[in-house]
C-alpha positions as CSV (number, residue, x, y, z in Angstrom):
1,M,51.0,14.1,-32.8
2,C,52.3,11.0,-31.2
3,D,50.7,7.6,-31.8
4,I,49.5,7.3,-28.2
5,C,47.9,10.8,-28.3
6,V,46.1,9.9,-31.5
7,M,44.8,6.7,-30.0
8,E,43.6,8.5,-26.8
9,A,41.8,11.2,-28.9
10,V,40.0,8.5,-31.0
11,K,39.0,6.6,-27.8
12,E,37.6,9.8,-26.3
13,R,35.5,10.5,-29.4
14,M,34.2,6.9,-29.4
15,L,33.2,7.2,-25.7
16,S,31.5,10.5,-26.3
17,R,29.5,8.9,-29.2
18,R,28.6,5.9,-27.1
19,D,27.4,8.1,-24.2
20,F,25.3,10.1,-26.6
21,F,23.6,7.0,-28.1
22,R,23.1,5.4,-24.6
23,T,21.4,8.6,-23.4
24,A,19.2,8.7,-26.5
25,A,18.3,5.1,-26.1
26,V,17.3,5.6,-22.4
27,A,15.2,8.6,-23.3
28,G,13.5,6.7,-26.1
29,A,12.8,3.7,-23.8
30,A,11.4,6.1,-21.1
31,A,9.1,7.6,-23.7
32,T,8.0,4.1,-24.8
33,V,7.1,2.8,-21.3
34,G,5.6,6.0,-20.0
35,V,8.0,6.8,-17.2
36,T,6.4,9.1,-14.6
37,A,8.3,11.9,-12.9
38,A,9.6,10.9,-9.5
39,P,7.0,11.7,-6.7
40,A,8.0,14.3,-4.1
41,A,8.3,11.5,-1.5
42,M,11.4,10.2,-3.3
43,A,13.4,13.4,-2.7
44,A,14.3,12.4,0.8
45,G,17.2,9.9,1.4
46,H,16.4,6.5,2.9
47,G,18.6,4.1,4.7
48,G,16.5,0.9,4.9
49,V,13.4,-1.0,3.8
50,V,10.6,-2.4,6.0
51,D,8.3,-5.1,4.7
52,M,4.7,-4.0,5.4
53,T,3.1,-7.2,3.9
54,H,1.4,-10.2,5.6
55,K,1.9,-13.5,3.8
56,L,-0.8,-14.4,1.3
57,S,-1.9,-17.6,3.0
58,P,-5.1,-19.6,3.3
59,D,-4.7,-19.3,7.1
60,F,-4.8,-15.5,7.1
61,P,-8.1,-14.2,8.7
62,T,-10.7,-12.9,6.2
63,F,-13.7,-10.6,6.5
64,F,-16.1,-13.4,5.5
65,G,-14.3,-16.2,7.4
66,V,-13.3,-18.3,4.5
67,P,-9.8,-18.8,3.1
68,G,-8.8,-16.0,0.7
69,I,-6.5,-18.0,-1.4
70,S,-6.1,-21.6,-2.7
71,M,-3.1,-23.1,-4.5
72,E,-3.2,-26.1,-6.8
73,Q,0.1,-27.4,-8.2
74,Q,-0.3,-28.2,-11.9
75,F,3.4,-29.0,-12.6
76,N,6.1,-30.2,-10.3
77,F,9.9,-30.3,-10.7
78,A,10.2,-34.1,-10.3
79,D,7.8,-34.9,-13.1
80,H,8.0,-31.9,-15.3
81,G,11.3,-30.2,-14.7
82,F,9.6,-27.0,-13.3
83,N,7.1,-26.0,-10.6
84,L,3.8,-24.1,-11.3
85,F,0.7,-23.4,-9.2
86,N,-2.7,-22.3,-10.2
87,L,-4.1,-19.7,-7.7
88,A,-7.6,-18.8,-6.8
89,I,-7.7,-15.5,-4.9
90,N,-10.2,-13.3,-3.3
91,E,-9.2,-9.7,-4.2
92,H,-9.6,-8.6,-0.6
93,T,-7.5,-10.9,1.4
94,A,-4.3,-10.5,3.5
95,T,-2.4,-7.2,2.7
96,H,-4.4,-5.7,-0.1
97,I,-5.7,-2.6,-1.9
98,D,-9.3,-1.3,-2.0
99,A,-9.6,0.4,-5.3
100,P,-12.2,3.2,-5.7
101,L,-14.3,0.8,-7.8
102,H,-14.7,-1.4,-4.7
103,F,-17.4,1.0,-3.2
104,S,-18.6,2.9,-6.3
105,A,-20.5,2.0,-9.4
106,D,-17.9,3.3,-11.9
107,G,-14.8,4.3,-9.9
108,T,-11.2,3.7,-10.8
109,S,-10.2,0.1,-11.0
110,V,-7.0,-1.2,-9.4
111,D,-5.1,-1.2,-12.6
112,E,-6.0,2.4,-13.2
113,I,-4.5,3.8,-10.0
114,P,-1.8,6.3,-11.2
115,V,1.8,5.1,-10.5
116,S,2.4,8.5,-8.9
117,D,-0.1,7.6,-6.2
118,L,1.7,4.4,-5.4
119,V,5.0,5.8,-4.2
120,I,4.0,8.3,-1.5
121,P,4.8,9.7,2.0
122,L,3.7,7.6,4.9
123,C,2.0,9.2,8.0
124,V,1.4,6.8,10.9
125,I,-1.3,7.6,13.4
126,D,-0.6,5.5,16.5
127,I,-3.6,4.5,18.5
128,A,-2.2,1.2,19.8
129,A,-2.4,2.0,23.5
130,R,-6.0,3.0,23.2
131,A,-6.9,0.0,21.0
132,A,-5.4,-2.3,23.7
133,E,-8.1,-1.1,26.0
134,N,-10.9,-0.8,23.5
135,A,-11.1,-2.9,20.3
136,D,-13.8,-0.6,18.9
137,T,-11.7,2.6,19.1
138,Q,-11.3,4.7,16.0
139,V,-8.9,7.3,14.5
140,T,-10.6,10.7,15.2
141,P,-10.0,14.2,14.0
142,E,-8.3,14.8,17.3
143,D,-5.7,12.1,16.5
144,L,-5.0,13.7,13.1
145,K,-4.6,17.2,14.8
146,A,-2.2,15.7,17.3
147,W,-0.1,14.1,14.5
148,I,0.0,17.5,12.7
149,A,1.0,19.3,15.9
150,A,3.9,16.9,16.4
151,N,5.0,16.4,12.8
152,G,3.8,19.3,10.7
153,D,1.3,19.3,7.8
154,I,0.3,16.1,6.2
155,P,2.4,15.9,3.0
156,D,0.9,16.0,-0.5
157,K,-0.4,12.7,-1.8
158,A,0.4,10.9,1.5
159,C,-0.9,7.6,2.9
160,I,-2.5,8.1,6.3
161,A,-2.0,4.8,8.2
162,M,-3.6,3.7,11.4
163,H,-1.3,1.7,13.7
164,S,-3.5,-0.1,16.2
165,G,-1.2,-3.0,17.0
166,W,-3.7,-5.4,15.3
167,A,-1.1,-6.9,13.0
168,A,0.4,-8.9,15.9
169,K,-3.0,-10.6,16.3
170,S,-3.2,-11.9,12.8
171,G,-2.1,-15.4,13.8
172,D,-5.4,-15.8,15.8
173,A,-8.4,-15.3,13.7
174,A,-10.8,-15.1,16.6
175,T,-8.9,-12.3,18.2
176,Y,-8.1,-10.5,14.9
177,V,-11.8,-10.5,13.7
178,G,-13.3,-10.2,17.2
179,N,-16.7,-11.7,16.4
180,D,-19.0,-11.7,19.4
181,D,-22.1,-13.8,20.1
182,A,-24.2,-11.5,17.8
183,D,-21.6,-12.0,15.1
184,V,-20.5,-8.4,15.3
185,K,-16.8,-7.8,14.5
186,H,-14.6,-5.8,16.9
187,F,-11.4,-4.1,15.6
188,P,-10.3,-0.5,15.2
189,G,-10.7,1.7,12.1
190,F,-11.1,5.3,10.8
191,H,-14.0,7.4,12.2
192,P,-16.0,9.0,9.4
193,E,-15.3,12.4,10.8
194,A,-11.6,11.8,10.5
195,T,-12.1,10.6,7.0
196,Q,-14.0,13.8,6.2
197,M,-11.2,15.9,7.7
198,L,-8.7,14.2,5.4
199,L,-10.9,14.7,2.4
200,E,-11.5,18.4,3.1
201,E,-8.1,19.4,4.4
202,T,-5.5,17.2,2.7
203,T,-4.6,15.8,-0.7
204,A,-3.9,12.3,0.8
205,A,-4.0,9.6,-1.9
206,A,-4.5,6.6,0.4
207,M,-5.7,5.5,3.8
208,A,-4.4,2.4,5.4
209,V,-5.2,0.2,8.4
210,D,-3.6,-2.8,10.1
211,T,-7.1,-4.4,10.5
212,L,-9.6,-6.1,8.2
213,S,-11.4,-2.9,7.2
214,L,-11.1,0.9,6.9
215,D,-14.2,1.1,9.0
216,H,-14.1,-0.3,12.5
217,G,-15.5,-3.7,13.2
218,P,-19.0,-2.8,14.5
219,S,-19.7,-0.6,11.5
220,A,-22.9,-1.5,9.8
221,D,-22.9,1.2,7.1
222,F,-19.2,1.3,6.0
223,A,-19.4,5.1,6.1
224,T,-15.6,5.5,5.8
225,H,-15.5,3.2,2.7
226,Y,-18.3,5.1,1.1
227,A,-16.8,8.5,1.9
228,W,-13.3,7.7,0.9
229,L,-13.2,5.4,-2.1
230,P,-15.7,7.1,-4.5
231,T,-13.5,10.3,-4.4
232,G,-10.8,8.4,-6.4
233,R,-8.6,7.6,-3.4
234,Y,-7.7,4.1,-2.4
235,G,-7.4,2.1,0.8
236,I,-5.0,-0.5,2.1
237,E,-6.1,-3.1,4.6
238,N,-4.2,-5.6,6.8
239,L,-1.0,-3.6,6.6
240,A,1.9,-5.0,8.6
241,G,5.1,-3.5,10.1
242,L,3.7,-0.2,11.3
243,D,5.6,-0.7,14.6
244,N,8.8,-0.6,12.6
245,V,8.4,2.7,10.9
246,P,8.5,6.3,12.1
247,A,5.4,8.5,12.5
248,A,6.7,10.6,9.6
249,G,9.4,10.6,7.0
250,A,9.1,7.1,5.5
251,T,8.1,6.5,1.8
252,L,5.5,3.8,1.1
253,V,5.9,1.8,-2.1
254,V,2.7,0.0,-3.1
255,G,3.0,-2.9,-5.5
256,A,-0.6,-2.7,-6.8
257,P,-2.0,-5.6,-8.9
258,T,-2.9,-4.7,-12.5
259,H,-5.8,-7.0,-13.5
260,P,-8.2,-4.9,-15.6
261,G,-11.4,-3.9,-13.9
262,G,-10.2,-5.2,-10.5
263,T,-11.8,-3.8,-7.3
264,G,-8.6,-4.3,-5.5
265,G,-6.1,-7.1,-4.8
266,P,-3.3,-8.5,-2.8
267,A,-0.2,-6.2,-2.9
268,R,3.4,-6.4,-1.9
269,I,4.0,-3.2,0.1
270,F,7.2,-1.9,1.7
271,A,8.4,1.3,3.3
272,M,11.7,3.1,2.7
273,V,12.9,4.6,6.0
């Protein structure tokens, strides 16, 4: 055998051994960190990414009317060579998650939500035209049936999102919250009957709104929260970008916070379209 042939044969054996050990290392690392099988939503190809997140700012409207975050700079680059802020955050401010624990005595905390429930199909229920005429409108079973008639069955483990057009109002707290003289809020949400339909007829993992609450503004009993969250499902409030995604076919990626025992928390959320 010629020298060149011997060298090529040795090189080929070395590459084969390297590939073997690389594969074994990856498999071992996967076992160590607990890699979860890819959710069904990942099977479809995607060509772009849409940010669904409002900025986490003291100026963002909150349910209780007080700033949801404060920032105190402890170190600065000029004096210390690096920048660092201490943050104080209300869990339920700006774009955030409602964990099951938020409305139950012993439900799943935000750090316990399975990763497989955080990368899921996105179904957008568009009620923006109706909401422009009536701030107190709600997603109804008829809206869900219309979506199914147009797009097919709601996918397994989906997020059902209400697009009311409210995200565009977030720069004006008075309009976004809609308080009247009796201090009653006015913005759209999910009707309890639509919530019950999703619970009984789908395996949806999440419900999302582009407003301050899963329940519409005038709600005094938070019936949708109390029906949805204690079942182990989670909610997303103040979602942005719903006007930039299709009614069906996108995959939502939810960057949930992981503080133990949390009832929710601000999240970076985006959609692959």
